[in-house]
C-alpha positions, 0 to 999 in steps of 0.5 A: 496482501501482495504476498507471494511465495519465494521462487524456490521452496526453502528448507529449514533446520527443523527435523520430523521423522528424520526428514526435514520439513519444507517451509515457504518464505512469504513475502509481503510487498517484495520483502521477506516477512516470514517463513511457514509450513504448509500446515500452518497456511492450512490451519488459517485456510480452514479458520477462515472457512469456518468463520465465513463460509466456502465462498470467500476464499479460493481453493486451497492446495490439497494435502498429499498422503506421500512424500511430495517429489521435487516437481510436486513440491514446485507445483504445490509452491505455485498453487500457494502462491496463487492462493495468496494472490487471489484477487478477483476469484477470492479475497487475499487471506490477509485482508479476509479478517476485516469482513466481520466483527470476529476478528481472524487470528493470522498466527502464520504471519505472526512468525515474523520475530522468529523468522529474523531471530528477533527475541520478544523483549521491550524496546524503544522505537522511534516513529518520525513525523513528516517534519522529521520530528521523532516520537519515541515509544515504548513497545514489545518487539512482537507488538503489531502495526495497530499496537504501535500506532495505538502507542503513538497515538498516546504519546501524542494525544491523538483521539481514538476516533482519529487514529484510523486516519493515520498509518505507518509507512516504511521509508527509505532517506536518501543522501539528499534527504529525499524519501522513498516510500517502500510500503505501507505497514500491514495490520499484521506486520511487526514494525520493529522487526521490519525496520531492524531487520533491514540493518540500515539507519536509512530506513524508518517509520514514518506516520502519514495520512492514510486517506486520499479525499481531501474532505476528510481533512476537515474531520482531522483538523477539528482536533489540535493534534490532528491539525498538526499533523496534516500541517507538518505533512503540507509543509513538508510536501511543499519543501519536498517540491512534492506540491508546486507552489508559484512565487505569489503562492509561496509568500501567501503561505510563508505569511500564514506560516508566520502568523501560525494560521494553520488551517488557512495554510492547508486549505490553501494547500488544497488548492495547489497542485499535488496536494496529498499526492505520494511521489515515487522515484523515477521509473520506467514506462512503456507509455507513450513509448517503450523504455520512457523515463518517468516519475509517477505521483498517486493522488486524486484519484489518479496516477500522474506522469511526468515522461521523458521521451526519447527526444528529451521531450517532457510531456505530463498526463494522468490516468483516472482511476475510475478508467482502469479496468484492472491492474496486476503486478508481476515480478521476475527474477534474474539469477546468476550461474551460481543460482543466486539471485541477482535482481527482482523487478516489479511491474505494475500494468493497468488496462486503461480506457483511452478513448470509447471502445479502446482499451490500452495496457500501460506498464510501469517497472519500479521497485515500488510497484507494489506500493503503487497498486496499493495506493490504487487499491485504496482510492478505488475502496474510497470511492466505492464507499462514497458511492454507496453513501457510507462514510470513510469510518467504515474503512477505518480499523476497529479499536478493539482496546476501547478508549485509550488512556492518556499518558501523563507525559504527552508530546506535542507535534512541534511546528515545522521551521519557516518555509525556505524557497521552493526549488462533483459528484456526477449522476450515474449514467449508463455504464460504459461496460455495456457498450464494450461488447468484447469486454468481459469484466468478470472474466477479463478475456479481452486484452491488448496485453502480449503476455496476458495471464489468467484473470485471477491474477488481476485486481479487478477495479469495481469503480470502473463499471460505473464509468459513462460518457461524461466521464470520457 
């Protein structure tokens, strides 16, 4: 979930027995989502425990009989933060509802509109497609991500069984037209509240495919609307320079576009470098040297690095997700003398198997660190489903409302303009983890990190356990 309580326990204007009630700021992907009380989080914990048992969630901070001292308030905040971030030793509470067929009502997280002081009413909301075309849907301000996604599907005539292949992303558009992906909207999030609370026209919500394996493109392309969505995304990524093409490839793509050969264009795009990748803003890494400027891209089960070394030399390299033993996201806040928040620094660090018996930590300092972590987790999820012989449909959101009724006024996905000139399944082998006697996958006791923290703060990577000599 990548949620955490704010650095300081906030007090809000609610009174009970002449005392102020403490509330905690819950951040989702680094952005304030809502404010909740301890009792509300405890109620959610009890609900999950009742539905799935004690072993599903980590220990919850205990109730206290007497009024908390300032030190105890801070201790509870830290305990709640660890509870929210629990990974290896428990499941994130906002993801627990996906475990079974019974849906958990995440009541504390539905207070987003109250926190942002936005009344519940019917409003229009514009959802952008990859080519900049807008789809306007009428929703309630209290509608969650799934509700908005369904409304967009209705407007586009996208079949219900394909809706789960797409997600809504919050993006920021730069002055040059470039897109910065802020985060993938969570199921319990209120898209209208999320985008309007930012109070800037630079932010909007975009519809984009939410899977990585290009083999699933064939499923989507069987439908006219799905084909158009993949087509516009492919063309847009080429125009942005996210997909690399040479002159000959560009001529072929332009010819296919002029002919309206959308499937052929997508299939050609699948052969190009960085097809389906998400490109992040320039940031800083400590690999191969500390303080290097880097452009990170996520796709094809890897993080790709374009690194600018201190001597101005450029190098490119890739880190396969299967060779990441674990990773973590950390944040630090610098404050002014007046105790006002000045800057929040986010870091993604992953422990990587550089060669046999040699693990090394690689750190990326970026405001998009949480988005990178979400990309890694979704790649691992797909790999594990494939490894178990399952289907991506197991990962897709279950549709609770039955078949969708199409509106009489259907809105087609328009084709983008002509392109401008562009600026195997391996057999299972002996697990490598059995050869690394100094490494404990579950305890995560061995580390090259100078500032190592407890194992519960890590995202353990189950895909790493199947790595073998052929992968090195």
